[in-house]
DRENKERO-267678 format. One line per 5 residues: their letters; for each residue x, y, z of N, C-alpha, C, O, CB. Coordinates in Angstrom, 2 decimals. Glycine has a CB too. Example, Ala and Ser with C-alpha at 12.3 -4.5 7.8 and 13.67 -1.06 7.14 Angstrom:
BEGIN
as> 13.19/-5.69/7.80/12.30/-4.50/7.80/13.20/-3.30/7.80/14.24/-3.32/8.46/11.31/-4.47/9.05; 12.85/-2.25/7.08/13.67/-1.06/7.14/12.90/0.03/7.87/13.41/1.14/8.04/14.08/-0.60/5.72
This chain:
BEGIN
msapd> -15.73/-17.59/-23.25/-16.28/-17.11/-21.99/-17.77/-17.44/-21.96/-18.49/-17.22/-22.92/-16.05/-15.59/-21.82; -18.19/-17.96/-20.83/-19.61/-18.28/-20.70/-20.38/-17.03/-20.27/-19.79/-16.00/-19.95/-19.82/-19.43/-19.70; -21.69/-17.16/-20.26/-22.54/-16.01/-19.91/-22.30/-15.55/-18.47/-22.24/-14.34/-18.24/-24.01/-16.38/-20.10; -22.16/-16.46/-17.47/-21.89/-15.97/-16.11/-20.55/-15.25/-16.00/-20.42/-14.28/-15.25/-21.93/-17.13/-15.14; -19.54/-15.72/-16.74/-18.24/-15.05/-16.71/-18.34/-13.66/-17.31/-17.73/-12.72/-16.80/-17.19/-15.87/-17.45
teftt> -19.09/-13.52/-18.38/-19.27/-12.22/-19.01/-20.04/-11.29/-18.08/-19.73/-10.10/-17.97/-19.99/-12.37/-20.36; -21.06/-11.83/-17.43/-21.83/-11.02/-16.49/-20.96/-10.58/-15.31/-21.02/-9.43/-14.88/-23.06/-11.82/-15.97; -20.15/-11.50/-14.81/-19.26/-11.16/-13.70/-18.25/-10.08/-14.12/-18.02/-9.13/-13.38/-18.51/-12.41/-13.19; -17.67/-10.22/-15.28/-16.70/-9.24/-15.77/-17.35/-7.88/-15.95/-16.75/-6.85/-15.64/-16.09/-9.71/-17.10; -18.58/-7.86/-16.45/-19.32/-6.60/-16.62/-19.57/-5.96/-15.27/-19.38/-4.75/-15.11/-20.64/-6.85/-17.35
rlnsy> -20.01/-6.75/-14.28/-20.25/-6.20/-12.94/-18.96/-5.68/-12.30/-18.95/-4.63/-11.66/-20.89/-7.26/-12.04; -17.89/-6.44/-12.49/-16.60/-6.02/-11.93/-16.13/-4.72/-12.55/-15.72/-3.80/-11.84/-15.55/-7.11/-12.13; -16.19/-4.63/-13.87/-15.78/-3.41/-14.55/-16.66/-2.23/-14.17/-16.18/-1.11/-13.97/-15.80/-3.60/-16.06; -17.95/-2.48/-14.07/-18.88/-1.41/-13.69/-18.58/-0.90/-12.29/-18.57/0.30/-12.05/-20.33/-1.91/-13.78; -18.33/-1.82/-11.36/-18.07/-1.40/-9.98/-16.74/-0.65/-9.89/-16.66/0.40/-9.24/-18.05/-2.63/-9.05
tksqf> -15.71/-1.17/-10.52/-14.41/-0.51/-10.41/-14.42/0.86/-11.07/-13.74/1.77/-10.61/-13.31/-1.38/-11.02; -15.18/1.01/-12.16/-15.23/2.32/-12.82/-16.13/3.30/-12.10/-15.79/4.48/-11.98/-15.71/2.16/-14.25; -17.27/2.82/-11.61/-18.23/3.77/-11.03/-17.94/4.07/-9.57/-17.97/5.23/-9.17/-19.62/3.23/-11.17; -17.67/3.07/-8.76/-17.52/3.30/-7.33/-16.05/3.39/-6.93/-15.59/4.43/-6.44/-18.19/2.19/-6.55; -15.33/2.31/-7.13/-13.98/2.20/-6.60/-13.06/3.29/-7.15/-12.33/3.93/-6.39/-13.41/0.83/-6.93
qryln> -13.09/3.51/-8.44/-12.22/4.53/-9.04/-12.60/5.93/-8.57/-11.73/6.78/-8.39/-12.28/4.45/-10.58; -13.87/6.17/-8.37/-14.30/7.49/-7.87/-13.82/7.70/-6.44/-13.40/8.81/-6.08/-15.83/7.61/-7.93; -13.88/6.65/-5.62/-13.35/6.78/-4.27/-11.87/7.12/-4.30/-11.41/8.03/-3.61/-13.58/5.48/-3.48; -11.13/6.39/-5.12/-9.68/6.66/-5.23/-9.42/8.07/-5.73/-8.55/8.77/-5.20/-9.03/5.64/-6.17; -10.15/8.49/-6.75/-9.96/9.84/-7.28/-10.30/10.91/-6.25/-9.59/11.91/-6.13/-10.82/10.04/-8.52
wygqn> -11.38/10.70/-5.49/-11.78/11.68/-4.49/-10.68/11.84/-3.44/-10.31/12.96/-3.10/-13.10/11.26/-3.82; -10.18/10.72/-2.94/-9.13/10.80/-1.92/-7.83/11.33/-2.50/-7.11/12.06/-1.82/-8.90/9.43/-1.30; -7.52/10.98/-3.74/-6.31/11.51/-4.36/-6.38/13.02/-4.55/-5.41/13.73/-4.27/-6.08/10.84/-5.70; -7.52/13.52/-5.02/-7.67/14.97/-5.21/-7.63/15.72/-3.89/-7.01/16.78/-3.79/-8.98/15.26/-5.93; -8.29/15.19/-2.87/-8.29/15.87/-1.59/-6.94/15.81/-0.90/-6.57/16.74/-0.18/-9.34/15.28/-0.69
akqak> -6.20/14.74/-1.10/-4.84/14.68/-0.55/-3.96/15.72/-1.23/-3.13/16.36/-0.59/-4.24/13.27/-0.73; -4.15/15.89/-2.53/-3.39/16.91/-3.26/-3.75/18.31/-2.77/-2.87/19.16/-2.61/-3.64/16.79/-4.76; -5.04/18.56/-2.54/-5.49/19.86/-2.04/-4.93/20.12/-0.64/-4.51/21.23/-0.34/-7.02/19.94/-2.01; -4.93/19.09/0.21/-4.37/19.25/1.56/-2.87/19.53/1.49/-2.34/20.31/2.28/-4.64/17.99/2.41; -2.19/18.91/0.54/-0.76/19.16/0.37/-0.53/20.60/-0.09/0.39/21.26/0.39/-0.15/18.17/-0.65
nnlia> -1.36/21.08/-1.01/-1.24/22.47/-1.46/-1.50/23.45/-0.32/-0.82/24.46/-0.19/-2.21/22.75/-2.61; -2.50/23.14/0.52/-2.76/23.98/1.69/-1.59/23.97/2.65/-1.25/24.99/3.25/-4.03/23.52/2.40; -0.98/22.82/2.80/0.18/22.69/3.67/1.33/23.55/3.16/1.98/24.26/3.93/0.62/21.22/3.77; 1.58/23.49/1.87/2.65/24.29/1.28/2.34/25.78/1.40/3.23/26.58/1.71/2.86/23.91/-0.20; 1.09/26.17/1.15/0.71/27.58/1.26/0.89/28.08/2.70/1.36/29.19/2.92/-0.75/27.79/0.80
glvvm> 0.51/27.26/3.66/0.69/27.63/5.06/2.16/27.80/5.41/2.52/28.72/6.14/0.06/26.60/5.96; 2.99/26.91/4.89/4.43/27.03/5.13/4.99/28.31/4.51/5.82/28.98/5.13/5.16/25.81/4.58; 4.56/28.63/3.31/5.03/29.84/2.64/4.63/31.08/3.43/5.44/31.98/3.64/4.47/29.92/1.21; 3.37/31.13/3.87/2.91/32.27/4.65/3.69/32.38/5.96/4.06/33.47/6.39/1.39/32.15/4.95; 3.95/31.23/6.57/4.69/31.25/7.83/6.12/31.75/7.64/6.61/32.55/8.43/4.70/29.86/8.46
vissl> 6.77/31.30/6.59/8.15/31.72/6.33/8.21/33.21/6.00/9.05/33.93/6.53/8.76/30.89/5.18; 7.32/33.66/5.13/7.32/35.07/4.75/7.00/35.95/5.96/7.64/36.98/6.16/6.31/35.33/3.62; 6.02/35.55/6.75/5.68/36.32/7.95/6.84/36.35/8.93/7.12/37.38/9.55/4.44/35.75/8.62; 7.51/35.23/9.08/8.67/35.19/9.98/9.77/36.10/9.49/10.41/36.79/10.29/9.19/33.76/10.12; 10.00/36.11/8.20/11.05/36.98/7.66/10.69/38.45/7.85/11.55/39.26/8.19/11.27/36.69/6.17
flvff> 9.42/38.81/7.63/9.00/40.19/7.87/9.18/40.55/9.33/9.60/41.66/9.67/7.54/40.39/7.45; 8.85/39.61/10.19/8.94/39.87/11.62/10.39/40.11/12.04/10.66/40.96/12.89/8.34/38.71/12.41; 11.30/39.35/11.46/12.71/39.47/11.83/13.34/40.71/11.21/14.09/41.43/11.88/13.49/38.23/11.41; 13.05/40.97/9.95/13.75/42.03/9.24/12.95/43.33/9.13/13.32/44.21/8.35/14.10/41.56/7.86; 11.89/43.47/9.89/11.08/44.68/9.81/11.88/45.86/10.36/12.60/45.71/11.35/9.76/44.50/10.58
pgpmd> 11.76/47.03/9.74/12.53/48.18/10.21/12.15/48.59/11.63/11.11/48.17/12.15/12.34/49.37/9.27; 12.98/49.39/12.25/12.83/49.82/13.63/11.55/50.61/13.86/10.70/50.70/12.98/14.00/50.65/14.04; 11.44/51.20/15.06/10.19/51.88/15.43/9.88/53.06/14.53/10.78/53.77/14.07/10.27/52.34/16.86; 8.61/53.25/14.29/8.12/54.39/13.52/7.60/55.44/14.49/7.66/55.27/15.71/7.00/53.96/12.51; 7.09/56.51/13.93/6.47/57.52/14.79/5.19/56.94/15.39/4.53/56.09/14.79/6.17/58.83/14.00
dmsfl> 4.86/57.42/16.57/3.63/56.97/17.21/2.42/57.44/16.41/2.42/58.53/15.85/3.55/57.49/18.66; 1.41/56.59/16.37/0.18/56.92/15.68/-0.93/57.00/16.72/-0.84/56.38/17.78/-0.16/55.87/14.57; -1.95/57.74/16.41/-3.06/57.81/17.36/-4.35/57.44/16.65/-4.58/57.79/15.49/-3.17/59.23/17.99; -5.17/56.74/17.37/-6.48/56.35/16.88/-7.46/56.69/17.99/-7.38/56.17/19.09/-6.55/54.82/16.49; -8.36/57.56/17.67/-9.26/58.14/18.68/-8.40/58.78/19.76/-7.68/59.74/19.49/-10.22/57.06/19.28
qytfd> -8.47/58.27/20.99/-7.69/58.87/22.06/-6.46/58.05/22.41/-5.71/58.40/23.32/-8.54/59.06/23.29; -6.25/56.94/21.70/-5.18/56.03/22.05/-3.97/56.24/21.16/-4.10/56.42/19.94/-5.65/54.58/21.95; -2.80/56.23/21.76/-1.56/56.34/21.02/-0.88/54.98/21.06/-0.80/54.35/22.12/-0.63/57.46/21.61; -0.39/54.54/19.92/0.27/53.24/19.89/1.43/53.27/18.91/1.48/54.10/18.00/-0.72/52.12/19.52; 2.33/52.36/19.11/3.50/52.20/18.24/3.10/51.25/17.11/2.80/50.09/17.38/4.75/51.66/19.04
ptkai> 3.09/51.71/15.87/2.64/50.85/14.77/3.54/49.63/14.58/3.08/48.60/14.07/2.59/51.64/13.49; 4.78/49.72/14.97/5.68/48.58/14.82/5.18/47.41/15.66/5.19/46.27/15.21/7.12/48.95/15.23; 4.74/47.71/16.87/4.23/46.64/17.74/2.95/46.05/17.17/2.75/44.84/17.23/3.97/47.18/19.16; 2.10/46.88/16.62/0.85/46.38/16.03/1.15/45.49/14.82/0.52/44.44/14.64/-0.06/47.56/15.60; 2.09/45.90/14.02/2.45/45.10/12.84/3.09/43.78/13.27/2.78/42.73/12.71/3.40/45.88/11.91
klgll> 3.98/43.85/14.26/4.62/42.62/14.74/3.59/41.68/15.37/3.67/40.46/15.20/5.73/42.95/15.76; 2.63/42.24/16.09/1.58/41.41/16.66/0.75/40.75/15.55/0.40/39.58/15.65/0.67/42.26/17.58; 0.46/41.50/14.51/-0.27/40.94/13.37/0.51/39.84/12.68/-0.06/38.83/12.27/-0.60/42.02/12.38; 1.81/40.04/12.55/2.63/39.01/11.92/2.73/37.77/12.80/2.72/36.64/12.30/4.03/39.55/11.62; 2.82/37.96/14.11/2.82/36.81/15.02/1.51/36.03/14.92/1.51/34.80/14.94/3.06/37.27/16.47
lsill> 0.42/36.75/14.82/-0.87/36.11/14.65/-0.93/35.35/13.32/-1.49/34.25/13.25/-2.00/37.16/14.72; -0.36/35.94/12.29/-0.29/35.27/10.99/0.51/33.97/11.09/0.11/32.95/10.52/0.35/36.20/9.94; 1.60/34.00/11.81/2.42/32.80/11.99/1.63/31.74/12.76/1.67/30.56/12.41/3.73/33.13/12.73; 0.92/32.16/13.79/0.12/31.23/14.58/-0.97/30.58/13.73/-1.15/29.36/13.77/-0.51/31.95/15.78; -1.68/31.38/12.97/-2.74/30.83/12.11/-2.17/29.93/11.02/-2.79/28.93/10.66/-3.55/31.97/11.48
sgvsi> -1.02/30.27/10.50/-0.38/29.40/9.50/0.01/28.08/10.12/-0.10/27.03/9.49/0.86/30.09/8.89; 0.47/28.13/11.36/0.82/26.88/12.05/-0.39/25.99/12.25/-0.30/24.77/12.07/1.45/27.20/13.40; -1.51/26.57/12.60/-2.75/25.79/12.75/-3.16/25.21/11.40/-3.58/24.05/11.33/-3.89/26.68/13.33; -3.04/26.00/10.35/-3.38/25.52/9.00/-2.47/24.37/8.59/-2.92/23.39/8.00/-3.28/26.67/7.99; -1.20/24.50/8.89/-0.25/23.43/8.56/-0.60/22.16/9.30/-0.60/21.07/8.72/1.19/23.87/8.89
ytssk> -0.89/22.28/10.59/-1.23/21.11/11.40/-2.49/20.42/10.85/-2.51/19.21/10.68/-1.45/21.52/12.87; -3.52/21.20/10.58/-4.78/20.64/10.07/-4.58/19.99/8.70/-5.07/18.89/8.46/-5.85/21.73/9.98; -3.87/20.67/7.82/-3.66/20.14/6.47/-2.84/18.86/6.50/-3.11/17.93/5.73/-2.96/21.17/5.58; -1.84/18.80/7.37/-1.03/17.58/7.43/-1.85/16.41/7.97/-1.69/15.28/7.51/0.22/17.81/8.30; -2.72/16.66/8.95/-3.58/15.59/9.45/-4.54/15.12/8.37/-4.75/13.91/8.21/-4.36/16.05/10.69
qmkcy> -5.14/16.06/7.64/-6.05/15.68/6.57/-5.33/14.88/5.49/-5.83/13.87/5.01/-6.71/16.92/5.95; -4.15/15.35/5.11/-3.41/14.67/4.07/-3.06/13.24/4.49/-3.18/12.31/3.68/-2.13/15.44/3.73; -2.64/13.04/5.74/-2.34/11.70/6.23/-3.58/10.81/6.21/-3.51/9.64/5.84/-1.76/11.76/7.64; -4.70/11.38/6.60/-5.96/10.62/6.61/-6.36/10.21/5.19/-6.72/9.06/4.95/-7.08/11.44/7.27; -6.29/11.15/4.27/-6.66/10.85/2.88/-5.73/9.81/2.27/-6.18/8.88/1.60/-6.63/12.13/2.03
lstea> -4.44/9.96/2.51/-3.48/9.01/1.94/-3.62/7.63/2.55/-3.48/6.62/1.86/-2.06/9.52/2.12; -3.90/7.56/3.85/-4.06/6.24/4.48/-5.32/5.54/3.96/-5.30/4.33/3.75/-4.12/6.38/6.01; -6.40/6.29/3.77/-7.62/5.69/3.23/-7.40/5.22/1.80/-7.85/4.14/1.42/-8.79/6.69/3.29; -6.70/6.04/1.02/-6.39/5.63/-0.35/-5.55/4.35/-0.36/-5.75/3.47/-1.19/-5.66/6.76/-1.09; -4.59/4.26/0.57/-3.76/3.06/0.66/-4.59/1.84/1.08/-4.37/0.74/0.57/-2.61/3.28/1.66
llrse> -5.54/2.03/1.99/-6.42/0.92/2.37/-7.25/0.43/1.18/-7.41/-0.78/0.99/-7.35/1.35/3.51; -7.76/1.37/0.39/-8.54/0.98/-0.79/-7.68/0.24/-1.80/-8.11/-0.76/-2.38/-9.18/2.22/-1.44; -6.48/0.72/-2.01/-5.58/0.05/-2.95/-5.19/-1.35/-2.46/-5.07/-2.29/-3.25/-4.31/0.89/-3.18; -4.99/-1.50/-1.16/-4.63/-2.82/-0.62/-5.81/-3.78/-0.75/-5.62/-4.97/-0.99/-4.19/-2.71/0.86; -7.03/-3.26/-0.58/-8.22/-4.11/-0.76/-8.30/-4.59/-2.21/-8.65/-5.75/-2.46/-9.51/-3.33/-0.37
yakfn> -7.99/-3.71/-3.15/-8.00/-4.10/-4.56/-6.89/-5.13/-4.85/-7.08/-6.07/-5.62/-7.82/-2.86/-5.46; -5.74/-4.92/-4.22/-4.64/-5.88/-4.42/-5.01/-7.25/-3.84/-4.69/-8.28/-4.43/-3.34/-5.36/-3.76; -5.68/-7.27/-2.68/-6.14/-8.55/-2.11/-7.15/-9.22/-3.04/-7.15/-10.44/-3.19/-6.75/-8.33/-0.72; -8.01/-8.41/-3.65/-8.98/-8.98/-4.57/-8.29/-9.59/-5.78/-8.62/-10.71/-6.19/-9.98/-7.91/-5.03; -7.32/-8.89/-6.34/-6.61/-9.42/-7.51/-5.82/-10.68/-7.16/-5.70/-11.58/-7.99/-5.68/-8.37/-8.08
artsd> -5.30/-10.74/-5.95/-4.53/-11.92/-5.54/-5.43/-13.01/-4.95/-4.97/-14.12/-4.69/-3.45/-11.53/-4.53; -6.71/-12.68/-4.73/-7.70/-13.60/-4.12/-7.23/-14.08/-2.74/-7.36/-15.25/-2.40/-7.94/-14.81/-5.05; -6.69/-13.14/-1.95/-6.20/-13.50/-0.62/-7.08/-12.96/0.49/-6.70/-13.04/1.65/-4.80/-13.00/-0.43; -8.24/-12.43/0.17/-9.14/-11.90/1.20/-9.60/-13.04/2.11/-9.73/-14.18/1.66/-10.35/-11.18/0.56; -9.84/-12.73/3.36/-10.20/-13.76/4.34/-11.47/-14.50/3.97/-11.54/-15.72/4.09/-10.37/-13.13/5.69
nagpn> -12.47/-13.78/3.52/-13.75/-14.42/3.23/-13.97/-14.65/1.73/-15.10/-14.88/1.30/-14.88/-13.59/3.78; -12.92/-14.60/0.95/-13.03/-14.87/-0.48/-12.93/-16.37/-0.71/-12.01/-17.03/-0.24/-11.94/-14.11/-1.29; -13.87/-16.87/-1.43/-13.86/-18.29/-1.74/-13.00/-18.57/-2.97/-12.30/-17.69/-3.46/-15.28/-18.80/-1.96; -13.08/-19.78/-3.44/-12.27/-20.15/-4.60/-12.79/-19.55/-5.91/-12.06/-19.50/-6.89/-12.22/-21.64/-4.73; -14.03/-19.09/-5.92/-14.56/-18.58/-7.18/-14.52/-17.05/-7.20/-14.34/-16.39/-6.18/-16.00/-19.07/-7.40
deaaf> -14.70/-16.53/-8.39/-14.62/-15.08/-8.59/-15.75/-14.33/-7.91/-15.55/-13.22/-7.42/-14.61/-14.76/-10.06; -16.92/-14.92/-7.87/-18.08/-14.24/-7.29/-17.87/-13.97/-5.79/-18.17/-12.88/-5.31/-19.35/-15.07/-7.50; -17.36/-14.95/-5.09/-17.11/-14.78/-3.65/-16.01/-13.74/-3.42/-16.09/-12.94/-2.49/-16.72/-16.13/-3.00; -15.00/-13.76/-4.26/-13.92/-12.78/-4.14/-14.44/-11.37/-4.42/-14.05/-10.41/-3.76/-12.75/-13.12/-5.09; -15.31/-11.25/-5.41/-15.88/-9.95/-5.73/-16.74/-9.43/-4.58/-16.66/-8.26/-4.22/-16.71/-10.03/-7.02
rafvs> -17.56/-10.31/-4.01/-18.38/-9.90/-2.87/-17.51/-9.45/-1.69/-17.81/-8.47/-1.02/-19.30/-11.04/-2.43; -16.44/-10.19/-1.46/-15.52/-9.82/-0.37/-14.86/-8.47/-0.66/-14.68/-7.66/0.25/-14.44/-10.91/-0.17; -14.51/-8.24/-1.92/-13.90/-6.97/-2.31/-14.87/-5.81/-2.10/-14.50/-4.79/-1.53/-13.45/-7.01/-3.78; -16.11/-5.99/-2.56/-17.12/-4.93/-2.42/-17.40/-4.67/-0.95/-17.48/-3.51/-0.54/-18.42/-5.31/-3.16; -17.56/-5.71/-0.16/-17.83/-5.49/1.27/-16.63/-4.88/1.98/-16.81/-4.09/2.90/-18.22/-6.82/1.94
gvdgi> -15.41/-5.23/1.55/-14.22/-4.62/2.14/-14.14/-3.13/1.82/-13.85/-2.32/2.70/-12.97/-5.31/1.63; -14.39/-2.78/0.56/-14.37/-1.36/0.16/-15.48/-0.59/0.86/-15.26/0.52/1.35/-14.52/-1.22/-1.38; -16.67/-1.17/0.91/-17.78/-0.49/1.60/-17.49/-0.33/3.08/-17.83/0.69/3.67/-19.08/-1.26/1.40; -16.87/-1.33/3.69/-16.51/-1.23/5.10/-15.48/-0.14/5.36/-15.58/0.59/6.34/-15.98/-2.56/5.59; -14.49/-0.04/4.49/-13.48/1.01/4.61/-14.14/2.38/4.48/-13.88/3.28/5.28/-12.36/0.84/3.54
maaqn> -14.98/2.52/3.48/-15.61/3.82/3.24/-16.57/4.20/4.37/-16.63/5.36/4.76/-16.34/3.80/1.91; -17.31/3.23/4.89/-18.23/3.52/5.98/-17.47/3.91/7.24/-17.93/4.76/8.01/-19.13/2.31/6.26; -16.32/3.30/7.45/-15.53/3.62/8.64/-14.81/4.95/8.50/-14.69/5.70/9.48/-14.53/2.51/8.92; -14.32/5.26/7.32/-13.49/6.45/7.13/-14.31/7.70/6.91/-14.12/8.70/7.60/-12.55/6.25/5.97; -15.22/7.66/5.94/-15.94/8.88/5.58/-17.26/8.52/4.91/-17.32/8.41/3.68/-15.08/9.77/4.65
pevvi> -18.32/8.34/5.69/-19.60/7.95/5.09/-20.19/9.00/4.16/-20.99/8.67/3.29/-20.59/7.65/6.16; -19.80/10.27/4.33/-20.33/11.32/3.45/-19.87/11.12/2.00/-20.59/11.46/1.07/-19.89/12.69/3.94; -18.67/10.58/1.83/-18.17/10.33/0.48/-19.01/9.25/-0.19/-19.30/9.34/-1.39/-16.67/9.91/0.51; -19.40/8.23/0.56/-20.23/7.18/0.01/-21.55/7.75/-0.50/-22.01/7.40/-1.58/-20.49/6.08/1.05; -22.15/8.64/0.29/-23.41/9.26/-0.10/-23.21/10.13/-1.34/-24.01/10.08/-2.27/-23.99/10.11/1.06
avard> -22.14/10.91/-1.35/-21.88/11.81/-2.49/-21.62/11.04/-3.77/-22.12/11.42/-4.83/-20.68/12.71/-2.20; -20.86/9.95/-3.70/-20.58/9.15/-4.90/-21.83/8.43/-5.36/-22.07/8.32/-6.56/-19.45/8.13/-4.63; -22.64/7.94/-4.42/-23.90/7.27/-4.80/-24.84/8.27/-5.48/-25.50/7.93/-6.46/-24.58/6.64/-3.56; -24.90/9.48/-4.95/-25.75/10.51/-5.56/-25.22/10.85/-6.95/-26.01/11.06/-7.88/-25.81/11.78/-4.67; -23.91/10.92/-7.09/-23.30/11.23/-8.38/-23.55/10.11/-9.38/-23.74/10.37/-10.57/-21.80/11.46/-8.22
ndq> -23.55/8.86/-8.91/-23.83/7.73/-9.79/-25.27/7.74/-10.28/-25.55/7.31/-11.40/-23.54/6.41/-9.08; -26.18/8.23/-9.45/-27.60/8.28/-9.83/-27.87/9.28/-10.93/-28.84/9.14/-11.67/-28.44/8.61/-8.63; -27.02/10.30/-11.05/-27.25/11.35/-12.05/-26.82/10.92/-13.41/-26.94/11.69/-14.37/-26.54/12.61/-11.67
């Protein structure tokens, strides 16, 4: 191996370990967290629905200050609200999970194009392919979530 090849390999390894792998890990961890939130929301929704369906009949009326109310209705209203909030949580978590997984897939496809040297602006040599790979990854990250780029760059500086 000549000196330029060794330098190129060092730069490639450094970039894939410091930037690219961190991006993949960040999106993988957040997709997992969104999936866990989705499952938790589903569990809360199912349990609340079961309580709502199988809750015992009316209780004695209760009074608070001057108002009299049926506690069964208050509990059922609370459970309905719980179901509604769980539904919103499920919707949000599923959208986040899809976004994280799609970005992770874009990053992996960019890496696969680099390994196959099929990128549009990659030349016949490794240096041009590496530049195309870096610009492709940076373009994906800038379009998807620029805050992650800032956070990873700050983390690399430490």
